[in-house]
C-alpha positions as CSV (number, residue, x, y, z in Angstrom):
1,M,52.1,9.5,3.5
2,R,53.3,7.1,0.9
3,G,52.0,3.5,1.3
4,S,49.3,4.6,3.8
5,T,45.7,3.9,3.1
6,A,42.7,6.2,3.5
7,P,40.2,5.2,6.2
8,R,37.2,3.4,4.9
9,V,33.9,5.3,5.0
10,P,31.0,3.2,6.2
11,T,28.4,2.4,3.6
12,A,25.6,3.9,5.6
13,T,27.5,7.2,5.7
14,C,28.0,7.1,1.9
15,V,24.2,6.5,1.4
16,A,23.4,9.4,3.8
17,L,25.7,11.7,1.9
18,M,24.2,10.8,-1.4
19,L,20.6,11.3,-0.1
20,S,21.7,14.7,1.4
21,A,23.1,15.8,-2.0
22,L,19.9,14.7,-3.8
23,L,17.4,16.2,-1.3
24,G,19.2,19.3,-0.3
25,P,19.8,20.8,3.1
26,S,18.1,19.0,6.0
27,S,15.5,20.7,8.2
28,P,13.3,19.6,11.1
29,A,10.3,19.4,8.8
30,R,12.2,17.3,6.3
31,A,13.4,15.0,9.0
32,Q,9.9,14.4,10.4
33,D,8.2,13.9,7.0
34,P,9.9,11.4,4.6
35,N,7.5,12.6,1.9
36,S,8.3,16.3,2.2
37,F,9.8,16.2,-1.3
38,N,6.5,15.1,-2.7
39,R,4.0,17.8,-1.6
40,L,1.0,16.2,-3.3
41,M,1.2,13.3,-1.0
42,K,0.2,15.4,2.0
43,A,-2.9,14.6,4.1
44,P,-6.2,15.8,2.5
45,S,-6.8,18.4,5.2
46,T,-3.5,20.1,4.3
47,R,-4.0,20.2,0.5
48,N,-5.1,23.3,-1.4
49,A,-4.3,25.6,1.4
50,P,-4.9,29.4,0.9
51,P,-2.1,31.3,-0.7
52,S,-0.9,32.8,2.6
53,E,-0.4,29.2,4.0
54,D,0.6,27.1,1.1
55,G,4.4,27.5,1.6
56,I,4.7,28.8,-2.0
57,H,3.5,32.4,-1.9
58,D,5.1,35.1,0.4
59,P,2.7,35.5,3.3
60,G,4.2,38.9,4.0
61,N,3.3,40.3,0.6
62,E,0.3,42.5,0.7
63,G,-1.0,41.0,-2.6
64,T,-1.0,37.4,-1.4
65,P,-4.4,37.6,0.6
66,L,-6.0,39.0,-2.6
67,L,-5.4,35.8,-4.5
68,Q,-8.3,33.3,-4.9
69,S,-8.1,30.3,-2.6
70,P,-7.6,27.0,-4.5
71,R,-10.4,25.4,-2.7
72,E,-12.8,28.0,-4.0
73,A,-11.4,27.9,-7.5
74,F,-11.5,24.1,-7.7
75,E,-15.0,23.7,-6.2
76,Q,-16.8,23.3,-9.6
77,M,-14.1,21.3,-11.3
78,P,-14.3,17.6,-12.1
79,K,-13.0,15.6,-9.2
80,S,-10.0,13.3,-8.9
81,A,-9.1,11.0,-6.1
82,S,-5.5,12.3,-5.6
83,G,-3.3,15.3,-5.7
84,N,-5.3,18.5,-5.4
85,F,-8.5,16.4,-6.2
86,V,-9.0,18.0,-9.6
87,D,-9.2,15.9,-12.8
88,W,-7.3,18.3,-15.0
89,V,-7.4,16.1,-18.1
90,R,-11.1,15.9,-17.9
91,S,-11.3,19.6,-17.2
92,L,-9.5,20.3,-20.4
93,L,-11.6,17.9,-22.4
94,E,-14.8,19.4,-21.1
95,K,-13.4,23.0,-21.7
96,R,-13.8,23.9,-18.1
97,I,-10.4,25.5,-18.6
98,L,-8.9,27.0,-21.7
99,P,-5.1,27.3,-21.2
100,R,-3.4,29.6,-23.7
101,Y,-0.7,27.9,-25.7
102,D,1.0,31.0,-27.0
103,L,1.3,34.3,-25.1
104,R,1.5,36.4,-28.3
105,K,-1.0,34.4,-30.5
106,E,-4.4,34.2,-28.8
107,N,-5.8,31.5,-31.1
108,A,-2.7,29.4,-31.5
109,E,-3.4,25.7,-31.1
110,P,-0.9,23.2,-29.4
111,P,0.7,20.6,-31.7
112,V,-1.0,17.6,-30.0
113,M,0.8,14.3,-30.5
114,D,-1.5,11.2,-30.1
115,L,1.1,8.5,-29.4
116,N,1.3,6.1,-26.6
117,I,4.7,4.8,-25.4
118,V,4.6,1.4,-23.6
119,R,7.5,0.8,-21.2
120,E,7.9,-2.8,-20.0
121,V,8.7,-3.2,-16.4
122,K,10.1,-6.1,-14.4
123,G,8.0,-8.3,-12.1
124,S,4.3,-8.7,-12.1
125,M,3.4,-5.0,-12.1
126,P,1.5,-4.0,-15.3
127,D,3.6,-2.2,-17.9
128,V,3.6,1.6,-18.1
129,V,1.7,3.5,-20.8
130,Y,2.9,7.0,-21.4
131,P,0.2,9.0,-23.3
132,H,1.7,11.8,-25.3
133,K,-1.7,13.2,-26.0
134,A,-2.5,14.1,-22.4
135,H,0.9,15.7,-22.0
136,T,1.2,17.6,-25.3
137,E,-2.2,19.2,-24.7
138,W,-0.5,21.1,-21.9
139,L,3.2,21.1,-22.6
140,D,5.6,21.8,-25.4
141,C,8.0,19.0,-26.5
142,S,10.9,21.1,-25.2
143,N,9.5,20.9,-21.6
144,C,10.7,17.3,-21.5
145,H,13.1,16.8,-24.4
146,P,16.0,16.5,-24.3
147,A,16.7,17.7,-20.8
148,I,14.6,15.2,-18.9
149,F,14.1,12.5,-21.5
150,L,16.2,11.8,-24.6
151,P,13.9,11.4,-27.6
152,Q,15.5,8.0,-28.5
153,K,14.3,4.5,-27.9
154,G,16.2,2.7,-25.1
155,A,18.1,5.9,-24.1
156,N,16.2,6.6,-20.9
157,Q,16.8,4.3,-17.9
158,M,14.7,5.1,-14.8
159,S,13.5,3.7,-11.5
160,M,10.8,4.4,-9.0
161,A,13.5,5.6,-6.6
162,Q,14.5,8.3,-9.1
163,I,10.9,9.3,-9.7
164,M,10.2,9.6,-6.0
165,L,13.3,11.7,-5.6
166,G,12.0,14.2,-8.1
167,E,13.8,13.0,-11.3
168,K,12.4,11.8,-14.6
169,C,8.6,11.6,-14.3
170,G,9.0,13.0,-10.7
171,V,10.0,16.4,-12.1
172,C,6.2,17.0,-12.4
173,H,4.4,14.1,-10.8
174,G,4.2,14.8,-7.1
175,R,4.7,18.5,-7.6
176,V,2.3,19.8,-10.2
177,A,0.7,16.6,-11.4
178,F,-0.9,13.6,-9.7
179,P,1.4,11.9,-7.1
180,V,3.2,8.6,-7.6
181,S,0.8,6.9,-5.1
182,E,-1.7,6.5,-8.0
183,C,0.2,3.5,-9.3
184,R,-2.4,2.2,-11.9
185,R,-2.7,5.5,-13.6
186,C,0.7,4.8,-15.2
187,H,1.0,1.0,-14.7
188,S,-2.1,0.4,-16.8
189,Q,-1.3,-2.3,-19.4
190,T,-1.5,-5.9,-18.4
191,K,1.5,-8.0,-19.5
192,P,0.8,-10.4,-22.4
193,A,2.1,-13.3,-20.3
194,A,-0.3,-12.4,-17.4
195,E,-3.2,-12.2,-19.8
196,K,-2.4,-15.7,-21.2
197,H,-2.0,-17.1,-17.6
198,S,-5.4,-15.6,-16.7
199,A,-7.0,-17.2,-19.7
200,I,-5.6,-20.6,-18.8
201,E,-6.8,-20.3,-15.3
202,Q,-10.3,-19.3,-16.5
203,R,-10.4,-22.3,-18.9
204,D,-9.4,-24.7,-16.2
205,A,-12.0,-23.2,-13.8
206,N,-14.7,-23.6,-16.4
207,R,-13.7,-27.2,-16.9
208,F,-13.7,-27.9,-13.2
209,I,-17.2,-26.5,-12.6
210,A,-18.7,-28.1,-15.7
211,R,-21.1,-30.8,-14.7
212,S,-20.5,-34.4,-15.9
213,D,-23.1,-37.0,-16.7
214,T,-22.8,-38.3,-13.1
215,G,-23.6,-34.9,-11.6
216,R,-20.1,-34.5,-10.2
217,P,-17.7,-31.6,-11.2
218,A,-15.5,-32.6,-14.1
219,G,-12.0,-33.6,-12.8
220,V,-13.4,-35.3,-9.7
221,H,-13.2,-39.1,-9.5
222,D,-13.7,-41.2,-6.4
223,G,-13.1,-38.2,-4.1
224,A,-9.8,-37.2,-5.8
225,V,-9.2,-34.1,-7.8
226,V,-7.4,-35.1,-10.9
227,G,-7.7,-31.9,-12.9
228,R,-5.8,-28.6,-12.5
229,L,-7.1,-26.1,-9.9
């Protein structure tokens, strides 16, 4: 009707609808486990389950029980503290695994790109270092560019919320790569300002504990601290 106004939808309802669209249909398991979208954040006892129980393979297929169990396959691999507990980068470096780059050319070598991208983040969290080398030893450039990341400086805005919902870095991390719970594996570069502040604190601490001719800490006079702590 002309002049009428549509009823206002509560903000909470809008948020719920948005999350439902992002996460897909709801289920009892999804409702009980807020991290169900990130399967590598499961409890250690539930990781690396046999193929018939991993929720990926068809347990009714007669070939599924013939597949090797991940726990058996990973037993001799270099260990990691997260994900499926395998350090895949080290495994590749030590030639424990030899992934084939080209299906048709047996001896084809991947075009490895040794370039680090530093992404500055807000707050006190260390900046992110993205190592192209560790990724291009496994992946082709087209796996990420341009569908996930535009190969252009400043063209890719992202947040931890997006990553945890399976976007951007979350397309792989939390699914087939180490989970986002391993913060410092990405946030690994200390901010220049933090390094400067730490150096100033150390200098002041050295001055404070330095002994004066009177045997008292420098900066202490008649019971009062006059230096910076």
